[in-house]
C-alpha positions as CSV (number, residue, x, y, z in Angstrom):
1,M,132.7,146.9,230.4
2,T,135.1,144.6,232.2
3,E,136.9,145.5,235.4
4,L,140.1,146.0,233.5
5,E,138.4,148.4,231.0
6,I,136.9,150.3,233.9
7,Q,140.3,150.6,235.5
8,K,141.9,151.8,232.3
9,D,139.1,154.4,231.8
10,E,139.6,155.6,235.4
11,N,143.3,155.9,234.8
12,R,142.8,157.9,231.7
13,G,140.6,160.3,233.6
14,R,143.2,160.8,236.3
15,L,145.9,161.5,233.7
16,L,144.4,164.9,232.7
17,D,142.3,167.1,234.9
18,N,140.0,169.8,233.5
19,E,142.7,172.4,233.3
20,H,145.0,170.2,231.3
21,W,142.1,169.1,229.0
22,S,141.4,172.7,228.3
23,D,145.1,173.4,227.5
24,V,145.0,170.5,225.0
25,L,142.0,171.9,223.3
26,I,143.3,175.4,223.2
27,Q,146.6,174.2,221.7
28,A,144.7,172.2,219.1
29,M,142.3,175.0,218.1
30,P,144.7,176.9,215.7
31,Y,145.4,173.7,213.9
32,F,141.7,173.0,213.5
33,K,141.4,176.4,211.8
34,Q,144.5,175.8,209.7
35,W,143.3,172.5,208.2
36,V,139.6,173.2,207.6
37,G,138.9,173.1,203.9
38,K,142.4,171.7,203.0
39,T,143.1,168.4,201.3
40,V,145.2,165.8,203.0
41,V,146.2,162.5,201.3
42,V,147.0,159.6,203.6
43,K,148.7,156.5,202.4
44,Y,147.5,153.7,204.7
45,G,149.3,150.4,205.1
46,G,151.7,148.5,207.3
47,N,150.9,147.5,210.9
48,A,148.2,150.1,211.2
49,M,146.3,148.1,208.6
50,L,146.8,144.7,210.3
51,N,146.3,145.5,214.0
52,E,142.6,145.8,214.9
53,D,143.0,148.4,217.6
54,L,145.3,150.6,215.4
55,K,142.9,150.1,212.5
56,Q,140.0,151.4,214.6
57,A,142.2,154.4,215.7
58,V,143.0,155.4,212.2
59,M,139.3,155.2,211.1
60,K,138.4,157.4,214.1
61,D,141.1,159.9,213.2
62,I,140.0,160.2,209.6
63,V,136.3,160.5,210.5
64,L,137.1,163.3,213.0
65,L,139.2,165.1,210.3
66,N,136.3,164.8,207.8
67,T,133.8,166.0,210.4
68,I,135.6,169.2,211.1
69,G,135.9,170.0,207.4
70,V,139.3,168.5,206.4
71,K,139.2,166.9,203.0
72,V,140.8,163.5,203.6
73,V,141.7,161.1,200.8
74,L,142.8,157.6,201.9
75,V,145.0,155.5,199.6
76,H,145.7,152.0,200.7
77,G,147.9,149.0,199.8
78,G,147.4,145.4,200.8
79,G,150.5,143.3,200.4
80,P,149.9,140.9,203.3
81,E,146.3,140.3,202.3
82,I,147.4,139.5,198.7
83,N,150.0,137.1,200.1
84,K,147.4,135.3,202.2
85,M,145.1,134.9,199.2
86,L,147.8,133.6,197.0
87,E,148.7,131.0,199.7
88,R,145.1,129.9,199.8
89,I,145.1,129.1,196.1
90,G,148.5,127.5,196.4
91,K,150.4,130.1,194.4
92,E,153.8,131.3,195.5
93,S,154.4,135.0,195.9
94,K,157.4,136.0,193.8
95,F,159.4,139.2,194.1
96,V,161.9,140.7,191.7
97,N,164.1,143.5,193.0
98,G,161.7,144.1,195.8
99,L,158.6,144.3,193.6
100,R,155.8,141.7,193.3
101,Y,156.0,139.8,190.1
102,T,152.4,140.0,188.8
103,D,151.4,137.5,186.1
104,A,147.8,137.5,184.7
105,E,146.5,135.2,187.5
106,T,148.2,137.2,190.2
107,M,146.8,140.4,188.7
108,E,143.3,138.9,189.1
109,I,144.0,138.2,192.8
110,V,145.5,141.6,193.3
111,Q,142.4,143.3,191.8
112,M,140.0,141.0,193.8
113,V,141.7,141.6,197.1
114,L,142.4,145.3,196.8
115,T,139.3,146.5,195.1
116,G,136.8,143.9,196.1
117,K,137.7,143.1,199.7
118,L,140.1,145.5,201.4
119,N,138.7,148.6,199.8
120,K,135.1,147.7,200.9
121,D,136.3,146.6,204.4
122,I,137.9,150.0,204.9
123,V,134.8,151.8,203.7
124,G,132.7,149.7,206.0
125,L,134.9,150.6,209.0
126,L,134.6,154.3,208.2
127,L,130.9,154.1,208.0
128,Q,130.7,152.3,211.4
129,E,132.6,155.3,212.9
130,G,130.0,157.7,211.4
131,G,131.9,158.7,208.3
132,R,130.7,159.1,204.7
133,A,133.1,157.1,202.6
134,V,133.1,155.9,199.0
135,G,135.4,153.2,197.7
136,L,137.2,153.7,194.4
137,S,140.0,152.0,192.4
138,G,142.3,153.6,189.9
139,V,140.1,152.1,187.2
140,D,137.0,154.0,188.2
141,S,136.5,157.0,185.9
142,G,140.0,156.4,184.5
143,L,141.4,157.8,187.8
144,L,144.8,156.3,187.3
145,R,146.5,155.4,184.0
146,A,149.7,153.5,183.9
147,K,152.3,151.9,181.7
148,K,154.1,148.6,182.2
149,I,157.5,148.9,183.8
150,D,160.5,146.7,184.4
151,K,163.1,146.9,187.1
152,N,166.7,146.9,186.0
153,G,165.7,145.1,182.9
154,A,163.6,142.4,184.7
155,D,160.1,141.6,183.5
156,L,157.6,142.2,186.3
157,G,154.5,141.2,184.5
158,F,151.5,143.5,185.1
159,V,153.3,146.0,187.3
160,G,152.8,149.6,186.2
161,E,153.9,153.1,186.8
162,V,151.3,155.9,187.0
163,T,151.5,158.1,184.0
164,Q,148.3,160.1,184.4
165,V,146.0,161.0,187.3
166,H,142.5,162.2,186.5
167,P,141.2,163.5,189.9
168,E,137.8,164.8,188.8
169,I,135.9,162.0,190.5
170,I,137.9,162.5,193.8
171,N,137.2,166.3,193.7
172,D,133.5,165.6,193.1
173,L,133.4,163.4,196.2
174,L,135.4,165.8,198.4
175,E,133.0,168.7,197.4
176,K,130.2,166.6,198.8
177,D,132.1,165.9,202.0
178,F,132.7,162.2,201.2
179,I,135.9,160.4,202.1
180,P,137.4,158.8,199.0
181,V,139.1,155.4,199.7
182,I,141.3,154.4,196.8
183,S,142.9,151.1,195.9
184,T,145.8,151.3,193.5
185,V,144.9,149.1,190.5
186,A,145.2,151.2,187.3
187,L,144.1,151.0,183.7
188,G,146.7,151.0,180.9
189,E,147.2,154.0,178.7
190,T,144.9,154.7,175.8
191,G,144.6,151.6,173.7
192,D,145.8,149.3,176.5
193,Q,143.0,147.6,178.4
194,S,145.2,145.8,180.8
195,R,145.0,146.3,184.5
196,Y,148.2,147.1,186.4
197,N,149.4,146.6,190.0
198,I,150.7,150.0,191.2
199,N,152.9,150.8,194.2
200,A,150.5,152.4,196.7
201,D,153.1,154.9,198.1
202,T,154.0,156.2,194.7
203,A,150.3,156.4,193.6
204,A,149.4,158.2,196.7
205,A,152.1,160.8,196.1
206,K,151.0,161.4,192.6
207,I,147.3,161.7,193.7
208,A,148.4,164.3,196.3
209,V,150.1,166.3,193.5
210,A,147.0,166.1,191.2
211,L,144.7,167.2,194.0
212,K,147.1,170.1,195.0
213,A,147.0,168.7,198.5
214,E,148.3,170.6,201.5
215,K,149.8,167.6,203.1
216,F,150.9,164.0,202.2
217,V,151.2,161.5,205.0
218,Q,152.6,158.0,204.9
219,L,151.7,155.7,207.8
220,T,154.6,153.3,208.2
221,N,155.9,150.6,210.7
222,V,158.8,152.8,211.9
223,A,159.1,156.0,213.9
224,G,160.3,158.0,210.9
225,V,163.8,158.7,209.5
226,L,166.4,157.7,212.2
227,K,170.0,158.7,212.5
228,D,170.6,155.2,214.0
229,V,168.1,152.5,212.9
230,N,168.7,150.7,216.2
231,D,167.8,153.8,218.3
232,P,164.2,155.1,218.1
233,K,165.3,158.2,220.1
234,S,167.5,159.2,217.2
235,L,164.5,160.4,215.1
236,I,165.1,163.2,212.7
237,T,161.9,165.3,213.0
238,R,162.5,167.7,210.1
239,I,164.4,167.3,206.8
240,P,164.7,170.1,204.2
241,M,164.3,168.6,200.7
242,P,167.8,169.7,199.4
243,T,169.5,167.7,202.1
244,V,167.9,164.4,201.1
245,P,170.5,163.3,198.5
246,Q,173.3,163.8,201.1
247,L,171.4,161.7,203.7
248,I,171.0,158.9,201.2
249,E,174.6,159.1,200.2
250,N,175.9,158.8,203.8
251,G,173.5,156.0,204.6
252,T,171.2,157.8,207.1
253,I,168.3,157.2,204.7
254,A,168.7,153.6,203.6
255,G,166.9,150.4,202.7
256,G,163.1,150.5,202.7
257,M,163.1,154.1,203.8
258,I,164.6,155.3,200.5
259,P,161.4,154.6,198.4
260,K,159.2,156.3,201.1
261,V,161.4,159.4,201.0
262,E,161.4,159.3,197.2
263,C,157.6,159.4,197.3
264,C,157.8,162.5,199.5
265,M,160.1,164.0,197.0
266,I,157.6,163.3,194.2
267,A,154.9,165.1,196.2
268,L,157.2,168.1,197.1
269,K,158.4,168.6,193.6
270,G,154.8,168.5,192.4
271,G,153.8,171.3,194.7
272,V,152.7,169.7,197.9
273,P,154.1,171.9,200.7
274,R,154.4,169.3,203.5
275,T,155.1,165.6,203.5
276,H,155.3,163.3,206.5
277,I,156.5,159.8,207.4
278,I,154.8,158.8,210.6
279,D,154.5,155.8,212.9
280,G,151.3,154.0,212.2
281,R,151.9,151.8,215.3
282,V,151.2,154.8,217.5
283,P,147.4,155.1,218.2
284,H,146.0,158.3,216.7
285,S,149.4,159.3,215.2
286,L,147.5,161.2,212.5
287,L,145.8,163.5,215.0
288,I,149.0,164.0,217.0
289,E,150.8,165.1,213.8
290,M,148.1,167.5,212.7
291,F,146.8,169.0,215.9
292,S,149.7,169.3,218.3
293,D,152.9,171.3,218.6
294,R,155.0,168.1,219.1
295,G,154.0,166.4,215.9
296,I,155.2,162.9,215.2
297,G,157.5,161.2,212.8
298,T,159.6,163.0,210.2
299,M,158.5,165.9,208.1
300,I,160.2,166.5,204.7
301,Y,159.6,169.9,203.4
């Protein structure tokens, strides 16, 4: 341990004395009891997936949740990694109306990166932290079925929309206390053997519905829904579902936040009681949300 690390460790120790530590644990205890045996679906992406320290913090959070009996399902994207691989082979990334155009060659890269590299990297990190993780894609056991979509009449290639979720394999793993780690490549519907590139946020919401999850959490690169996008202190901590259309209409929910909120709406309408958009840039944001009175980010309910 370096002198700087020793100093940081000593500083952390001085921040909370024994009395404060006991207060923290006492406050967390009811939440531990509340979540044991419940299913939580976490969509993992953004900065938390790129920054090594944040990545380690997320893995520690998930292993801790699993250790105390929370059934955690991790659904991940991987846009930046796909972009890097396309650059390496000299292929330009193309987007149509905000969605990646996915021709046959790009689909091969998407499947290779998501299911072959990133998925196994995440599983390996969870194993290093003492977790029991298993990597899956939407193709495994027919977990995700999809149909080809277009966007405003534009051809997007092999970009799909989830039409069916068959969660049996996830439930089997959860019953055995494994952490399923899911990449969002899907099979076509019956008779269609194509593979489809699926938006990870939407897939995670539909998986949460199929699992009858108690909570759906999206880790993002922002604090949550803000009244003023230039003021992080303007965070809206709680949004009742009926007020969402008005917030979109008046511009409070705008830009890239709209699809994230729409995914929360998919989960809520499907029976998931709580949905959250939280800041993946904050270390251990998942634990802060689940085990403290203060919470973090925006809850849509």
